[in-house]
C-alpha positions as CSV (number, residue, x, y, z in Angstrom):
1,M,-123.9,-78.8,-49.6
2,A,-123.9,-77.7,-45.8
3,E,-121.3,-79.2,-44.2
4,D,-123.4,-82.1,-42.2
5,E,-124.9,-83.0,-45.5
6,R,-121.7,-83.9,-47.3
7,E,-120.3,-87.4,-46.9
8,I,-117.3,-87.3,-45.1
9,G,-114.3,-89.3,-46.0
10,V,-114.0,-92.8,-48.6
11,G,-116.6,-96.1,-48.1
12,P,-114.4,-99.6,-47.8
13,M,-111.3,-100.7,-50.8
14,P,-112.9,-103.0,-53.2
15,K,-111.1,-106.1,-53.3
16,P,-108.1,-107.0,-53.9
17,W,-106.0,-104.9,-51.8
18,P,-103.3,-103.5,-52.1
19,D,-100.5,-105.7,-50.5
20,D,-99.0,-102.6,-48.3
21,P,-98.4,-103.1,-44.5
22,R,-98.7,-99.1,-43.7
23,F,-102.9,-99.7,-44.4
24,D,-105.4,-101.0,-42.1
25,P,-107.3,-104.2,-42.7
26,E,-110.0,-102.6,-40.5
27,L,-110.7,-99.2,-43.1
28,L,-109.9,-101.4,-46.1
29,A,-113.0,-103.5,-44.8
30,N,-115.6,-100.8,-42.9
31,G,-114.0,-96.5,-44.7
32,D,-112.5,-94.3,-43.4
33,Q,-113.8,-91.3,-42.2
34,R,-111.4,-89.7,-40.1
35,N,-109.9,-85.8,-40.4
36,V,-106.7,-87.2,-42.5
37,T,-105.6,-85.6,-46.0
38,D,-106.4,-88.4,-49.2
39,Q,-102.7,-89.5,-49.0
40,Y,-103.2,-91.1,-45.6
41,R,-106.7,-92.8,-46.6
42,Y,-106.4,-96.6,-45.1
43,W,-103.5,-96.0,-43.6
44,S,-102.9,-97.1,-39.8
45,V,-102.4,-94.4,-37.1
46,E,-99.2,-95.9,-36.4
47,A,-98.2,-95.8,-40.0
48,I,-99.3,-92.1,-40.5
49,K,-97.6,-91.0,-37.2
50,R,-94.4,-92.6,-38.8
51,D,-94.3,-91.0,-41.9
52,L,-94.8,-87.1,-40.1
53,D,-92.3,-88.4,-38.1
54,S,-90.1,-88.6,-40.7
55,R,-90.2,-85.2,-42.2
56,R,-91.2,-83.3,-38.8
57,N,-90.7,-79.1,-38.4
58,S,-88.1,-78.2,-36.4
59,F,-90.4,-76.0,-34.1
60,H,-92.2,-76.9,-31.0
61,V,-95.3,-75.5,-29.3
62,A,-96.3,-75.4,-25.8
63,I,-99.2,-74.1,-24.1
64,E,-100.0,-73.2,-20.3
65,N,-103.0,-75.0,-18.9
66,W,-103.7,-74.3,-15.8
67,V,-107.3,-74.2,-16.4
68,N,-109.6,-76.0,-18.5
69,D,-109.2,-74.0,-22.0
70,N,-111.1,-75.3,-25.0
71,N,-108.8,-73.4,-26.9
72,I,-106.1,-75.8,-26.7
73,G,-107.8,-78.7,-28.7
74,S,-107.5,-76.2,-31.5
75,V,-103.8,-75.5,-31.5
76,V,-103.2,-79.2,-31.4
77,R,-105.2,-79.4,-34.5
78,T,-102.9,-76.5,-36.2
79,A,-100.0,-77.7,-34.8
80,N,-100.6,-81.2,-36.6
81,A,-101.8,-79.2,-39.5
82,F,-98.3,-77.3,-39.6
83,L,-96.1,-80.7,-38.3
84,A,-94.8,-79.0,-35.4
85,K,-92.3,-81.5,-34.0
86,E,-93.6,-81.8,-30.6
87,V,-96.6,-80.6,-28.2
88,H,-95.9,-79.7,-25.0
89,F,-98.5,-79.1,-22.0
90,I,-97.5,-76.7,-19.0
91,G,-99.6,-77.8,-15.5
92,R,-102.8,-80.1,-16.0
93,K,-102.3,-82.7,-17.7
94,R,-105.8,-83.3,-19.1
95,W,-107.4,-81.1,-21.4
96,N,-110.5,-80.9,-23.8
97,R,-110.0,-83.0,-26.7
98,R,-112.9,-81.7,-28.7
99,G,-111.0,-79.3,-30.7
100,A,-108.3,-81.5,-31.6
101,M,-110.5,-83.7,-34.1
102,G,-108.6,-86.5,-33.6
103,T,-105.1,-84.7,-34.4
104,E,-103.9,-85.5,-31.4
105,L,-103.0,-89.4,-32.7
106,Y,-100.6,-87.7,-35.2
107,Q,-99.0,-85.7,-32.6
108,N,-96.3,-86.2,-30.6
109,L,-96.9,-84.9,-27.1
110,R,-95.3,-84.3,-23.6
111,H,-96.5,-83.1,-20.3
112,H,-94.4,-80.8,-17.9
113,Q,-96.4,-80.8,-15.2
114,D,-94.7,-76.8,-14.2
115,L,-93.2,-74.1,-16.2
116,E,-89.9,-74.7,-13.6
117,T,-89.7,-78.5,-15.1
118,F,-90.3,-77.0,-18.6
119,S,-87.3,-74.5,-18.3
120,K,-85.1,-77.5,-17.3
121,W,-86.1,-79.2,-20.6
122,V,-85.7,-76.3,-22.8
123,K,-82.0,-75.5,-21.4
124,E,-81.1,-79.8,-22.0
125,Q,-82.7,-79.6,-25.2
126,D,-80.8,-75.7,-25.8
127,I,-84.2,-74.6,-27.5
128,P,-84.9,-71.0,-27.4
129,V,-88.5,-70.4,-26.6
130,V,-90.6,-67.6,-28.6
131,G,-93.6,-66.6,-26.7
132,I,-96.8,-64.9,-28.3
133,D,-98.1,-62.1,-26.2
134,N,-99.5,-58.5,-26.4
135,A,-97.7,-57.7,-23.3
136,T,-96.1,-54.8,-22.3
137,G,-92.5,-54.6,-24.7
138,A,-93.4,-57.4,-27.0
139,Q,-91.9,-57.5,-30.2
140,P,-94.2,-57.0,-33.5
141,L,-93.8,-60.8,-34.5
142,E,-94.8,-59.3,-38.0
143,T,-91.1,-57.5,-38.7
144,S,-89.2,-60.4,-36.7
145,R,-87.3,-63.1,-37.5
146,L,-88.0,-66.3,-35.5
147,P,-85.7,-69.2,-34.9
148,A,-84.9,-72.0,-37.3
149,S,-85.4,-74.6,-34.4
150,C,-87.6,-72.7,-31.4
151,V,-90.3,-73.6,-29.1
152,L,-93.9,-71.4,-29.7
153,L,-95.1,-70.9,-26.0
154,F,-99.0,-69.4,-25.9
155,G,-100.6,-69.0,-22.5
156,Q,-104.4,-69.1,-21.5
157,E,-107.6,-68.3,-23.1
158,G,-107.9,-64.3,-22.3
159,A,-105.2,-64.5,-19.5
160,G,-102.2,-64.5,-22.1
161,L,-99.1,-65.8,-20.9
162,S,-98.4,-66.1,-17.1
163,V,-95.6,-63.5,-15.6
164,E,-93.3,-66.5,-14.9
165,A,-94.2,-67.8,-18.5
166,Q,-92.8,-64.3,-19.7
167,K,-89.3,-65.1,-17.5
168,V,-89.1,-68.3,-19.0
169,C,-89.0,-66.9,-22.8
170,D,-86.0,-65.9,-24.7
171,G,-88.1,-63.6,-26.4
172,V,-91.9,-62.2,-26.3
173,F,-93.6,-61.1,-29.7
174,A,-97.2,-59.1,-29.9
175,I,-99.5,-59.8,-33.4
176,A,-100.5,-56.7,-34.6
177,Q,-104.3,-56.2,-34.3
178,F,-106.4,-52.8,-35.9
179,G,-109.5,-53.3,-33.4
180,S,-111.1,-52.6,-30.8
181,T,-110.8,-56.1,-29.0
182,R,-107.9,-56.5,-26.5
183,S,-106.8,-59.5,-28.0
184,I,-107.6,-62.4,-30.4
185,N,-108.7,-65.9,-29.7
186,A,-105.6,-67.8,-28.3
187,G,-106.6,-70.6,-30.9
188,A,-106.0,-68.0,-33.6
189,A,-102.7,-66.5,-32.0
190,A,-101.2,-69.8,-32.8
191,A,-101.9,-70.3,-36.2
192,I,-100.7,-66.8,-36.6
193,A,-97.7,-68.0,-34.9
194,M,-96.9,-71.3,-36.7
195,H,-97.5,-69.8,-39.7
196,T,-95.0,-66.8,-39.8
197,W,-92.6,-69.9,-38.7
198,V,-93.4,-71.6,-41.8
199,E,-92.9,-68.3,-43.8
200,Q,-90.1,-67.9,-42.9
201,H,-88.3,-71.4,-42.8
202,G,-90.6,-74.0,-44.1
203,L,-91.0,-72.9,-47.5
């Protein structure tokens, strides 16, 4: 069936309802059509987030947000899928949430007004910054070992990491490409980098 013809989620839960504080009475009564895995059906947002917080991975994701980039929502959704510890926005506080499909509700989010503020935070936390960009001199991601605890830093769609952001990085890594395009979509690059971290540390 076509995507828009399939029923999404589950309907109301028949009574008697489970005696479990994780369940949301409104969802039990009306059904749950959210973008969540089956194990979280009928759970409240707060309960889901608490459970995710108890087992998050040790990598962070950071995004430069100087212009209205529609890919940011996709990056947030992927960060949720790979259970990133936190997502950081550098620059503009506002971003297009459409691509996140509600996953921002379950993700720890932090805003830094500029690169200087972000740089100060990572130094205080003693977390290395791993830039993902096909900039000149970048090391191949495929043959590199990422730190177990790190921040994966991504630039804007098209422009990539700014020169200032590259200076904040402890290393910059490029994803191998074989076609004619100069770069891949920022959301796709984020997914590849996060999955690389999971392959090395999360499985």
